[in-house]
C-alpha positions in Angstrom: 172.6 27.7 116.1 172.5 26.8 112.0 173.7 23.4 111.1 176.3 23.2 108.7 175.2 22.7 105.3 175.7 19.1 103.9 178.7 18.5 101.8 178.0 18.3 98.1 177.5 15.0 96.5 180.4 13.5 94.8 179.8 11.8 91.4 181.7 10.1 88.7 179.2 11.4 86.2 180.6 13.2 83.6 177.8 15.2 82.8 178.1 18.7 82.9 175.2 21.3 84.8 173.7 23.6 83.0 170.8 26.2 84.4 167.8 26.8 82.5 165.0 29.4 83.0 161.4 28.6 82.2 158.3 30.7 82.5 155.6 29.0 84.6 153.6 27.7 82.1 156.4 25.4 80.5 157.7 24.5 84.1 154.1 23.4 84.9 153.8 21.6 82.2 157.1 19.6 82.2 155.8 18.8 85.9 152.8 17.3 84.7 154.6 15.3 82.5 157.0 14.1 85.1 154.2 13.0 87.4 152.6 11.1 84.6 155.4 9.2 83.2 157.2 8.6 86.7 160.5 10.5 85.9 162.3 13.1 87.2 162.1 16.9 85.8 166.3 16.7 84.7 165.6 13.1 82.7 162.5 15.0 81.0 164.5 17.7 79.7 167.9 15.6 79.0 165.7 13.6 76.9 164.0 16.7 74.8 167.5 17.9 74.5 169.0 14.2 73.1 165.8 14.3 70.9 166.4 18.0 69.9 170.1 17.3 68.7 169.1 14.0 67.1 166.7 16.2 64.7 169.1 19.1 64.3 172.8 17.8 64.0 172.2 16.2 60.6 170.8 19.7 59.5 174.0 21.1 60.5 176.5 18.7 59.1 174.3 18.9 55.7 175.1 22.6 55.8 179.0 22.2 56.3 179.4 19.7 53.5 
């Protein structure tokens, strides 16, 4: 008999989920960084996105104005 799947964890975190497909080499590199820095893969990717947006948003704003 199969056990029931646990209920999905309910959080108050307002973050949206996003699924990303990476090639094996990129995933492996992220996992090495994750282990080296003692950070989760999710944290590493969120930080990379934040840094990308900090770099790119000023460029986008200057094109609009």
